[in-house]
A tleap script that builds the chain and sets N, CA, C and O, in Angstrom:
source leaprc.protein.ff14SB
mol = sequence {
  NMET ILE LYS ALA TRP ASP ASP ASP ALA TRP
  ASP ASP TYR LEU HIE TRP GLN THR GLN ASP
  ARG LYS THR LEU ARG ARG ILE ASN ALA LEU
  LEU LYS ASP ILE ASP ARG ASN GLY TYR ASP
  GLY ILE GLY LYS PRO GLU PRO LEU ARG GLU
  ASN LEU SER GLY TRP TRP SER ARG ARG ILE
  ASP ASP SER ASN ARG ILE VAL TYR ARG ILE
  ARG GLU GLY ARG ILE GLU ILE ILE GLN CYS
  GLY SER HIE TYR ARG GLY CSER
}
set mol.1.N position { -4.225 12.227 5.884 }
set mol.1.CA position { -4.667 12.861 7.115 }
set mol.1.C position { -3.459 13.350 7.909 }
set mol.1.O position { -2.363 12.797 7.818 }
set mol.2.N position { -3.689 14.378 8.669 }
set mol.2.CA position { -2.664 14.893 9.576 }
set mol.2.C position { -2.508 13.908 10.730 }
set mol.2.O position { -3.493 13.338 11.201 }
set mol.3.N position { -1.285 13.708 11.183 }
set mol.3.CA position { -1.020 12.848 12.338 }
set mol.3.C position { -0.664 13.727 13.526 }
set mol.3.O position { 0.286 14.508 13.470 }
set mol.4.N position { -1.431 13.595 14.602 }
set mol.4.CA position { -1.199 14.360 15.831 }
set mol.4.C position { -0.653 13.389 16.872 }
set mol.4.O position { -1.345 12.455 17.276 }
set mol.5.N position { 0.579 13.606 17.304 }
set mol.5.CA position { 1.277 12.691 18.202 }
set mol.5.C position { 1.247 13.204 19.635 }
set mol.5.O position { 1.537 14.374 19.886 }
set mol.6.N position { 0.899 12.332 20.569 }
set mol.6.CA position { 1.125 12.585 21.986 }
set mol.6.C position { 2.643 12.588 22.205 }
set mol.6.O position { 3.369 11.896 21.490 }
set mol.7.N position { 3.122 13.349 23.172 }
set mol.7.CA position { 4.574 13.439 23.401 }
set mol.7.C position { 5.215 12.074 23.635 }
set mol.7.O position { 6.278 11.789 23.083 }
set mol.8.N position { 4.580 11.226 24.449 }
set mol.8.CA position { 5.150 9.899 24.717 }
set mol.8.C position { 5.159 9.030 23.462 }
set mol.8.O position { 6.119 8.299 23.219 }
set mol.9.N position { 4.095 9.108 22.668 }
set mol.9.CA position { 4.046 8.334 21.426 }
set mol.9.C position { 5.133 8.797 20.462 }
set mol.9.O position { 5.755 7.979 19.783 }
set mol.10.N position { 5.362 10.103 20.402 }
set mol.10.CA position { 6.418 10.630 19.524 }
set mol.10.C position { 7.792 10.160 19.999 }
set mol.10.O position { 8.648 9.811 19.186 }
set mol.11.N position { 8.000 10.153 21.315 }
set mol.11.CA position { 9.263 9.632 21.855 }
set mol.11.C position { 9.453 8.172 21.466 }
set mol.11.O position { 10.559 7.761 21.118 }
set mol.12.N position { 8.373 7.381 21.524 }
set mol.12.CA position { 8.444 5.985 21.087 }
set mol.12.C position { 8.848 5.905 19.616 }
set mol.12.O position { 9.712 5.110 19.244 }
set mol.13.N position { 8.222 6.728 18.788 }
set mol.13.CA position { 8.513 6.724 17.353 }
set mol.13.C position { 9.985 7.065 17.100 }
set mol.13.O position { 10.641 6.423 16.280 }
set mol.14.N position { 10.492 8.063 17.796 }
set mol.14.CA position { 11.908 8.421 17.659 }
set mol.14.C position { 12.817 7.285 18.123 }
set mol.14.O position { 13.874 7.055 17.535 }
set mol.15.N position { 12.408 6.577 19.173 }
set mol.15.CA position { 13.162 5.418 19.661 }
set mol.15.C position { 13.309 4.380 18.543 }
set mol.15.O position { 14.402 3.861 18.316 }
set mol.16.N position { 12.205 4.079 17.846 }
set mol.16.CA position { 12.260 3.072 16.787 }
set mol.16.C position { 13.145 3.538 15.633 }
set mol.16.O position { 13.768 2.708 14.972 }
set mol.17.N position { 13.214 4.827 15.377 }
set mol.17.CA position { 14.058 5.330 14.285 }
set mol.17.C position { 15.529 5.008 14.514 }
set mol.17.O position { 16.272 4.786 13.558 }
set mol.18.N position { 15.952 4.982 15.769 }
set mol.18.CA position { 17.366 4.726 16.054 }
set mol.18.C position { 17.647 3.290 16.479 }
set mol.18.O position { 18.790 2.840 16.399 }
set mol.19.N position { 16.636 2.566 16.927 }
set mol.19.CA position { 16.879 1.252 17.520 }
set mol.19.C position { 16.463 0.065 16.660 }
set mol.19.O position { 17.076 -0.998 16.754 }
set mol.20.N position { 15.438 0.218 15.825 }
set mol.20.CA position { 14.926 -0.957 15.116 }
set mol.20.C position { 14.220 -0.516 13.828 }
set mol.20.O position { 13.036 -0.179 13.844 }
set mol.21.N position { 14.948 -0.524 12.734 }
set mol.21.CA position { 14.399 -0.056 11.457 }
set mol.21.C position { 13.271 -0.957 10.946 }
set mol.21.O position { 12.350 -0.473 10.288 }
set mol.22.N position { 13.330 -2.249 11.237 }
set mol.22.CA position { 12.268 -3.154 10.799 }
set mol.22.C position { 10.949 -2.774 11.472 }
set mol.22.O position { 9.907 -2.719 10.818 }
set mol.23.N position { 10.996 -2.515 12.770 }
set mol.23.CA position { 9.796 -2.097 13.491 }
set mol.23.C position { 9.315 -0.748 12.975 }
set mol.23.O position { 8.111 -0.530 12.840 }
set mol.24.N position { 10.228 0.145 12.690 }
set mol.24.CA position { 9.861 1.455 12.146 }
set mol.24.C position { 9.126 1.304 10.811 }
set mol.24.O position { 8.135 1.993 10.571 }
set mol.25.N position { 9.606 0.408 9.943 }
set mol.25.CA position { 8.922 0.178 8.667 }
set mol.25.C position { 7.508 -0.351 8.893 }
set mol.25.O position { 6.579 0.036 8.184 }
set mol.26.N position { 7.343 -1.230 9.874 }
set mol.26.CA position { 6.019 -1.773 10.191 }
set mol.26.C position { 5.097 -0.656 10.697 }
set mol.26.O position { 3.936 -0.582 10.296 }
set mol.27.N position { 5.609 0.206 11.570 }
set mol.27.CA position { 4.816 1.325 12.085 }
set mol.27.C position { 4.376 2.219 10.932 }
set mol.27.O position { 3.213 2.615 10.859 }
set mol.28.N position { 5.294 2.534 10.040 }
set mol.28.CA position { 4.957 3.395 8.902 }
set mol.28.C position { 3.916 2.747 7.996 }
set mol.28.O position { 3.040 3.432 7.469 }
set mol.29.N position { 4.008 1.428 7.812 }
set mol.29.CA position { 3.007 0.718 7.013 }
set mol.29.C position { 1.636 0.774 7.693 }
set mol.29.O position { 0.617 0.962 7.028 }
set mol.30.N position { 1.616 0.612 9.015 }
set mol.30.CA position { 0.353 0.695 9.749 }
set mol.30.C position { -0.246 2.094 9.647 }
set mol.30.O position { -1.450 2.239 9.436 }
set mol.31.N position { 0.578 3.113 9.792 }
set mol.31.CA position { 0.081 4.491 9.704 }
set mol.31.C position { -0.481 4.783 8.313 }
set mol.31.O position { -1.506 5.452 8.182 }
set mol.32.N position { 0.182 4.288 7.291 }
set mol.32.CA position { -0.319 4.478 5.927 }
set mol.32.C position { -1.658 3.764 5.752 }
set mol.32.O position { -2.567 4.294 5.113 }
set mol.33.N position { -1.779 2.561 6.321 }
set mol.33.CA position { -3.025 1.810 6.217 }
set mol.33.C position { -4.154 2.495 6.995 }
set mol.33.O position { -5.294 2.528 6.532 }
set mol.34.N position { -3.844 3.035 8.166 }
set mol.34.CA position { -4.848 3.779 8.937 }
set mol.34.C position { -5.324 4.976 8.117 }
set mol.34.O position { -6.520 5.264 8.070 }
set mol.35.N position { -4.401 5.661 7.481 }
set mol.35.CA position { -4.742 6.822 6.657 }
set mol.35.C position { -5.686 6.431 5.519 }
set mol.35.O position { -6.604 7.181 5.184 }
set mol.36.N position { -5.463 5.277 4.935 }
set mol.36.CA position { -6.279 4.824 3.798 }
set mol.36.C position { -7.587 4.166 4.221 }
set mol.36.O position { -8.623 4.379 3.591 }
set mol.37.N position { -7.546 3.367 5.285 }
set mol.37.CA position { -8.676 2.494 5.615 }
set mol.37.C position { -9.343 2.775 6.952 }
set mol.37.O position { -10.289 2.077 7.318 }
set mol.38.N position { -8.886 3.764 7.681 }
set mol.38.CA position { -9.514 4.093 8.958 }
set mol.38.C position { -9.353 2.980 9.979 }
set mol.38.O position { -8.239 2.639 10.378 }
set mol.39.N position { -10.476 2.421 10.394 }
set mol.39.CA position { -10.461 1.409 11.450 }
set mol.39.C position { -10.448 -0.026 10.912 }
set mol.39.O position { -10.649 -0.970 11.676 }
set mol.40.N position { -10.217 -0.197 9.622 }
set mol.40.CA position { -10.094 -1.522 9.016 }
set mol.40.C position { -8.683 -1.676 8.473 }
set mol.40.O position { -7.977 -0.686 8.282 }
set mol.41.N position { -8.264 -2.923 8.220 }
set mol.41.CA position { -6.977 -3.127 7.562 }
set mol.41.C position { -6.032 -4.028 8.332 }
set mol.41.O position { -6.460 -4.892 9.096 }
set mol.42.N position { -4.742 -3.815 8.121 }
set mol.42.CA position { -3.706 -4.677 8.688 }
set mol.42.C position { -3.480 -4.377 10.170 }
set mol.42.O position { -3.881 -3.328 10.673 }
set mol.43.N position { -2.836 -5.310 10.853 }
set mol.43.CA position { -2.467 -5.105 12.252 }
set mol.43.C position { -3.549 -5.466 13.251 }
set mol.43.O position { -3.455 -5.102 14.424 }
set mol.44.N position { -4.572 -6.176 12.806 }
set mol.44.CA position { -5.672 -6.611 13.676 }
set mol.44.C position { -6.268 -5.447 14.473 }
set mol.44.O position { -6.189 -5.439 15.701 }
set mol.45.N position { -6.864 -4.466 13.789 }
set mol.45.CA position { -7.446 -3.331 14.509 }
set mol.45.C position { -8.551 -3.782 15.456 }
set mol.45.O position { -9.386 -4.617 15.107 }
set mol.46.N position { -8.541 -3.216 16.656 }
set mol.46.CA position { -9.599 -3.535 17.613 }
set mol.46.C position { -9.912 -2.319 18.480 }
set mol.46.O position { -9.015 -1.582 18.889 }
set mol.47.N position { -11.208 -2.124 18.752 }
set mol.47.CA position { -11.596 -1.003 19.620 }
set mol.47.C position { -11.200 -1.296 21.061 }
set mol.47.O position { -11.276 -2.438 21.514 }
set mol.48.N position { -10.784 -0.272 21.769 }
set mol.48.CA position { -10.406 -0.422 23.172 }
set mol.48.C position { -11.598 -0.090 24.062 }
set mol.48.O position { -12.571 0.514 23.612 }
set mol.49.N position { -11.514 -0.486 25.317 }
set mol.49.CA position { -12.629 -0.319 26.251 }
set mol.49.C position { -12.206 0.469 27.470 }
set mol.49.O position { -11.054 0.875 27.625 }
set mol.50.N position { -13.192 0.667 28.326 }
set mol.50.CA position { -13.021 1.333 29.618 }
set mol.50.C position { -12.406 2.713 29.453 }
set mol.50.O position { -12.961 3.544 28.734 }
set mol.51.N position { -11.270 2.984 30.099 }
set mol.51.CA position { -10.729 4.350 30.070 }
set mol.51.C position { -10.191 4.749 28.693 }
set mol.51.O position { -9.918 5.926 28.460 }
set mol.52.N position { -10.037 3.793 27.784 }
set mol.52.CA position { -9.601 4.108 26.418 }
set mol.52.C position { -10.723 3.890 25.399 }
set mol.52.O position { -10.461 3.694 24.212 }
set mol.53.N position { -11.953 3.925 25.863 }
set mol.53.CA position { -13.094 3.798 24.968 }
set mol.53.C position { -13.035 4.908 23.921 }
set mol.53.O position { -12.786 6.068 24.249 }
set mol.54.N position { -13.261 4.546 22.673 }
set mol.54.CA position { -13.160 5.506 21.581 }
set mol.54.C position { -11.819 5.446 20.863 }
set mol.54.O position { -11.669 6.003 19.776 }
set mol.55.N position { -10.852 4.778 21.462 }
set mol.55.CA position { -9.522 4.593 20.865 }
set mol.55.C position { -9.436 3.189 20.273 }
set mol.55.O position { -10.176 2.291 20.677 }
set mol.56.N position { -8.542 3.008 19.329 }
set mol.56.CA position { -8.317 1.720 18.688 }
set mol.56.C position { -6.845 1.350 18.797 }
set mol.56.O position { -5.986 2.218 18.949 }
set mol.57.N position { -6.562 0.051 18.717 }
set mol.57.CA position { -5.164 -0.387 18.689 }
set mol.57.C position { -4.932 -1.272 17.471 }
set mol.57.O position { -5.842 -1.924 16.958 }
set mol.58.N position { -3.684 -1.270 17.032 }
set mol.58.CA position { -3.220 -2.183 15.988 }
set mol.58.C position { -1.889 -2.748 16.439 }
set mol.58.O position { -1.093 -2.071 17.090 }
set mol.59.N position { -1.662 -3.998 16.082 }
set mol.59.CA position { -0.425 -4.675 16.474 }
set mol.59.C position { 0.738 -4.272 15.579 }
set mol.59.O position { 0.670 -4.371 14.354 }
set mol.60.N position { 1.804 -3.815 16.225 }
set mol.60.CA position { 3.067 -3.603 15.518 }
set mol.60.C position { 3.780 -4.952 15.438 }
set mol.60.O position { 4.273 -5.350 14.382 }
set mol.61.N position { 3.824 -5.642 16.574 }
set mol.61.CA position { 4.371 -6.995 16.686 }
set mol.61.C position { 3.707 -7.629 17.907 }
set mol.61.O position { 2.683 -7.132 18.375 }
set mol.62.N position { 4.269 -8.709 18.425 }
set mol.62.CA position { 3.629 -9.417 19.536 }
set mol.62.C position { 3.479 -8.582 20.797 }
set mol.62.O position { 2.529 -8.787 21.552 }
set mol.63.N position { 4.384 -7.649 21.048 }
set mol.63.CA position { 4.339 -6.913 22.315 }
set mol.63.C position { 4.138 -5.406 22.169 }
set mol.63.O position { 4.056 -4.708 23.180 }
set mol.64.N position { 4.056 -4.887 20.957 }
set mol.64.CA position { 3.933 -3.442 20.749 }
set mol.64.C position { 2.680 -3.105 19.956 }
set mol.64.O position { 2.263 -3.847 19.067 }
set mol.65.N position { 2.092 -1.968 20.301 }
set mol.65.CA position { 0.848 -1.529 19.674 }
set mol.65.C position { 0.906 -0.050 19.313 }
set mol.65.O position { 1.629 0.731 19.931 }
set mol.66.N position { 0.134 0.312 18.306 }
set mol.66.CA position { -0.205 1.710 18.056 }
set mol.66.C position { -1.609 1.899 18.614 }
set mol.66.O position { -2.511 1.117 18.313 }
set mol.67.N position { -1.795 2.930 19.422 }
set mol.67.CA position { -3.120 3.276 19.938 }
set mol.67.C position { -3.482 4.626 19.336 }
set mol.67.O position { -2.731 5.594 19.449 }
set mol.68.N position { -4.646 4.674 18.694 }
set mol.68.CA position { -5.017 5.857 17.923 }
set mol.68.C position { -6.534 6.025 17.860 }
set mol.68.O position { -7.295 5.127 18.219 }
set mol.69.N position { -6.943 7.188 17.397 }
set mol.69.CA position { -8.329 7.429 17.011 }
set mol.69.C position { -8.311 8.437 15.867 }
set mol.69.O position { -7.329 9.148 15.652 }
set mol.70.N position { -9.412 8.477 15.149 }
set mol.70.CA position { -9.540 9.416 14.041 }
set mol.70.C position { -10.624 10.422 14.420 }
set mol.70.O position { -11.773 10.063 14.676 }
set mol.71.N position { -10.223 11.691 14.448 }
set mol.71.CA position { -11.166 12.763 14.791 }
set mol.71.C position { -10.912 13.967 13.902 }
set mol.71.O position { -9.774 14.392 13.705 }
set mol.72.N position { -11.989 14.499 13.377 }
set mol.72.CA position { -11.933 15.739 12.600 }
set mol.72.C position { -10.855 15.704 11.519 }
set mol.72.O position { -10.125 16.675 11.319 }
set mol.73.N position { -10.769 14.567 10.827 }
set mol.73.CA position { -9.847 14.466 9.704 }
set mol.73.C position { -8.386 14.307 10.066 }
set mol.73.O position { -7.514 14.539 9.229 }
set mol.74.N position { -8.101 13.912 11.303 }
set mol.74.CA position { -6.703 13.679 11.675 }
set mol.74.C position { -6.595 12.412 12.513 }
set mol.74.O position { -7.548 11.992 13.170 }
set mol.75.N position { -5.416 11.823 12.472 }
set mol.75.CA position { -5.127 10.621 13.252 }
set mol.75.C position { -4.422 11.064 14.526 }
set mol.75.O position { -3.344 11.655 14.467 }
set mol.76.N position { -5.025 10.783 15.676 }
set mol.76.CA position { -4.417 11.105 16.971 }
set mol.76.C position { -3.775 9.837 17.512 }
set mol.76.O position { -4.444 8.813 17.654 }
set mol.77.N position { -2.487 9.897 17.815 }
set mol.77.CA position { -1.716 8.728 18.244 }
set mol.77.C position { -1.228 8.970 19.666 }
set mol.77.O position { -0.535 9.951 19.935 }
set mol.78.N position { -1.602 8.053 20.589 }
set mol.78.CA position { -1.171 8.218 21.982 }
set mol.78.C position { -0.168 7.157 22.422 }
set mol.78.O position { 0.440 7.279 23.486 }
set mol.79.N position { 0.008 6.117 21.608 }
set mol.79.CA position { 1.001 5.090 21.941 }
set mol.79.C position { 1.556 4.505 20.660 }
set mol.79.O position { 0.825 4.276 19.696 }
set mol.80.N position { 2.852 4.265 20.660 }
set mol.80.CA position { 3.512 3.713 19.478 }
set mol.80.C position { 4.599 2.747 19.944 }
set mol.80.O position { 5.757 2.856 19.539 }
set mol.81.N position { 4.219 1.824 20.779 }
set mol.81.CA position { 5.170 0.870 21.336 }
set mol.81.C position { 4.494 0.070 22.424 }
set mol.81.O position { 3.291 -0.184 22.365 }
set mol.82.N position { 5.255 -0.319 23.401 }
set mol.82.CA position { 4.735 -1.126 24.497 }
set mol.82.C position { 4.474 -0.259 25.717 }
set mol.82.O position { 5.302 0.571 26.093 }
set mol.83.N position { 3.316 -0.460 26.328 }
set mol.83.CA position { 3.057 0.266 27.568 }
set mol.83.C position { 3.863 -0.323 28.720 }
set mol.83.O position { 3.856 0.223 29.824 }
set mol.84.N position { 4.562 -1.439 28.472 }
set mol.84.CA position { 5.407 -2.039 29.503 }
set mol.84.C position { 6.813 -1.454 29.506 }
set mol.84.O position { 7.514 -1.522 30.515 }
set mol.85.N position { 7.233 -0.869 28.360 }
set mol.85.CA position { 8.597 -0.352 28.251 }
set mol.85.C position { 8.726 0.911 29.086 }
set mol.85.O position { 7.899 1.818 28.980 }
set mol.86.N position { 9.747 0.972 29.904 }
set mol.86.CA position { 9.989 2.153 30.729 }
set mol.86.C position { 10.746 3.212 29.969 }
set mol.86.O position { 11.204 2.975 28.851 }
set mol.87.N position { 10.882 4.391 30.573 }
set mol.87.CA position { 11.589 5.495 29.921 }
set mol.87.C position { 13.079 5.299 30.004 }
set mol.87.O position { 13.840 6.131 29.509 }
savepdb mol mol.pdb
quit
């Protein structure tokens, strides 16, 4: 599937490429699993509620998440890290 990145999520992904290769490998494994299994698989997938209803999250590690949804044959990613981390 095509991956459509929100600008902030892409910035997070680029951050992991330069700062933490282990986390980057985990993110890539999660993305591959999402591509294969949709809303099932590794990373404890769970549906989100309220203003993020329709989106799902998976754990990268204890404090970081990927937030995504699958629409029209593509994976839309709006978060790829911690919502607590500042710019």
